[in-house]
N, C-alpha and C positions, 0 to 999 in steps of 0.2 A: 168664627173660628175661636176656640178657647186657647188662652195661652197660660203659661205659668212662668213664674220668676225663677231664674237659675241662680242659686246662692253663690255659684262658683264665679261666673262671668259678669253677673250683675245686670242681666238683660232678660226680657221677656221673649219666649219662644213658643210656637205652637206645641200643644201637649205631645203630638206625635213625634216631636224632635227631643223629648224629655223622658228621664227616667226618675222614679221616686226612690230615694235612698234613705236607708235608716242611719241616723246619726245619734250622737250621745244626747242630743237635745230634741230628738223626735224624726218625724219623717220630712225630707226636704227634697225639692225638684232639682235636678242638675241636667244640662243639656247633653246630649250624646256627644256632641262636638268636643266638650271640655272632658268628659270621661275618656275619650280616645286619645286626646292630647296627652293625658297623664300617662298613658301607655308608651308613648314615645320617648325619645332620648331627651337628655337635658336641654340640649339647644333648641329643639322643637317646642318642648314646654315653655322655655323662656321667651320665644319668639311669640308664642300664643299669648302668654301673659302680658307682654309689651303691647302686643296689638290691642287686647281688650282694655288695658290701662289707657292707651291713646285714644281709642274710641270713647271710652267713658269721660275723660278729659274734655274731648271735643264736645260731646253732648252737654256737658256741665256748663262750659264756656258760653255755648249757643243759648242754653236756657237763661244764663246770667244777662246776656246781652238783651234778649227779648224782654226780660223783667226790668232791666235798667231803662230800655227804650219805652216801655210802657209806662213807667214812672215820670218819664220826662214830657210825655205828651200832656198837653193842657186842653181843657174843654174849650171849643171854639169860639 
């Protein structure tokens, strides 16, 4: 399955869930979910943004814990 990075929500999605948009800096991939979220009202957009932020923070903390734990392990 081929994926692309969504510049809006910061995640990889299957290409089938993405659209390529032209921006000032060139073509970029964006997920359909984030495109649809921008068409909704402010409360819905804010909720979507907060959810994406929470997911990204959780992933970052998980990666940091894994990296920290790997550095603390000493060879046997």
